[in-house]
C-alpha positions, 0 to 999 in steps of 0.5 A: 772652440779656443779663441784665435788671434786675428792677423794683424796687417799694417798700414802699408800690408792694407794699402797693398791689398786694398789696392786692386789696380791691374798692374802692382809692383812693391818694394819691399824690405826684408822681413816686413811680410811682402810674401805673406801680403801678397798671398793674402791678396791672392786667396781673398781674390780667389774666395771672392771670385767662389762667392760670385760663382766664378773661379780665379786662377793664380800662378806664383813663380818664384825664384827656386823651388824652395822659395815656391814651396815658402810661399805656398806653406808660409803664405797661401796655406796659412791663410786657407787654414785661417779661413777653414777655421772661420768657416768651421766656426759657422759650420759651414762644409768647405774643404780645400784640396791642399798639395805641395805646389798647387791648391784647388778650392771647393769651387774650381779656384787654383793657386800654383806656385812654381820655380820661375823660368821663361818656358814655365812662365809661357805655359800658363794663362792667369793671374800671376805674382812674381815673387821676389823678382829682381832675383829672378834668373833671365828676368829680362826673358822671364817678363817678356814670356809672362806680359803677353799673358797678362795683358788681357783684360780680365787678368791681373799682375803682381810684382814684389822684391827687394832691390838686387842691383840694377841689372835686372827687370825689376829695377827697369819697373821701379824706376820707369816714369810712367802711369801704367803701374800702381807703385808701393814702397816700404823700406824699415823705417815705414814698416816700423813706423806703421806698427812692425815689431822690429828693433832696427838698431839690432837689425843694423847690427845684425847684418853688419854689412852697410851695403846689403843694410842699404839695399835690403833695408833702405831700399837704395839702388847700389851702384855695382860699378866697383864690384867685381861680381855684380849681383846679376852675375852671381843671380845668373849662376844660382841653382837650387840643385847646386851645393847638395852633395847627394847630387854627386854623379861621380864625375871629376872634382876640383877643390879650391881650398882658401886657407886661415887659422884664425881671423878669416874663414878656412874654405873648401870649395868643391866643384864637380865638371858635368858636361862643360859646366861646374857644378858646386857639390859642396863648401865646407867653411871653418872657422878658428880651427886647427891645422889638424881638423883643416886636414881631416875636413879636406881628407874626407873631401878627398876621399868623397870625391874623384878630385883630379886637381886641388888649389890651395892659398900657399901664401903665408901660413899655407906653406905647411898645408901645401906641402902636407897635402903634396905628400898626402895626394902627390904633387900632380894632383896638388898645387900651391898659389901664391897671392901676388897682385898678378896671380889674384888677377888671373884667379879673378879674371878667371873666375869672371869669364866662368860667371859671364858664360854661365859655366858655373852653378852655385847655391841659391839663396845662400846670403853669406856666400852672396855677400861674400862674392859681391864684396870683392872689388877691383881697385887701380891704384895711382901707379896704375896698379890693379888690386883686388880688396874686400872689406873684412866682417862676421862672414869673412874677408872675401874667403868664399870668393877666393876658394871658388876662384881657386876651384874654377882655376884648378879646373880651368888649367888657366894658361897664365902668369900663375905661379906658386913655390913649393917648400922645396923652394922649386920654382914652377910656372903653370903653363897649362891651357884652358881646358875645353869647358872654357871653350879655348 
């Protein structure tokens, strides 16, 4: 039989597995194996129960279906394969029943992974792991649903996550001054000190974002006051069915297009209106693409979807693309928007209300997209004027955010001060009232 290398558990992982407190919460840096460690404890708990002739029941609630599958594939099933190999070596007949999102052990123990929502959480009586809890939508409602269940004496509760701002229940639990919770905190520096093989300088250079590094690797609670869209708002509209062109239901679509040809990104954001909600169907991102390539991509999007309105950034180099698009698709379908200070404020305000009203769905767990939406800041100048700023980095200059805002505006028909200039020098003021999806 071929030899197998044992899995190495670092000190912070050993500490987590060994701690058998009823209520246990851990804040871990990215890439430190927190889900791997938490699922190992679950598997060990089930095996211990079966050795005593009992059956353990565990439920893993993840932020979405993809994350639930990853918890099973990279955590639970990986551990079970290792234990099965050990049983095979001892010629012991032990065969767990493994399915996509559930595992049943021979003695009756079960482990189930599910995307989190309050109704799902309320439907189980089991030991519970809340995986990446800071990123769960409706984290406080989920908490209200699960805590009465796990308050039963025989059940355990595990909560793990990286930080995600201050507007969620994970922040409340980690910062509460109480003795109920056994708290484990491991930033990237502690993990490397404990033996985790990571090059911190290389990681930091790769992230190339001070806020992201501080929050996701050094576990700092970021002040969200200056962010136009805080992580709570972004989390609330993420959905694992968004951003999938194959789910297009042939409804009316709107496109926002932020234009760039050199340093920044060219982004086309497609939303489909389903009822009163705008579902992101596709986000096309180009870098340093020729205008001909940009035109080709837009032609493909206009032919794939039933687009009622396309709003494009007409500032600077956007003049010609807007004129060309109006010629190809018609002036009634294409609107150019000058990025003046007043117009940016209308775009940003319109979009923020849609985020707050939960009437937009965006792809789940897209790190670049989340960073782009979050990096936009509202700044008040000494003269009292309002300006929107965003740092420029390898992921762009909030280009995805502005494409999103243009797409929302295209669907909203906001009656504000938005102005645009056609290349024929005729000035038009957009005076339409916001349509029904804004409830006005």
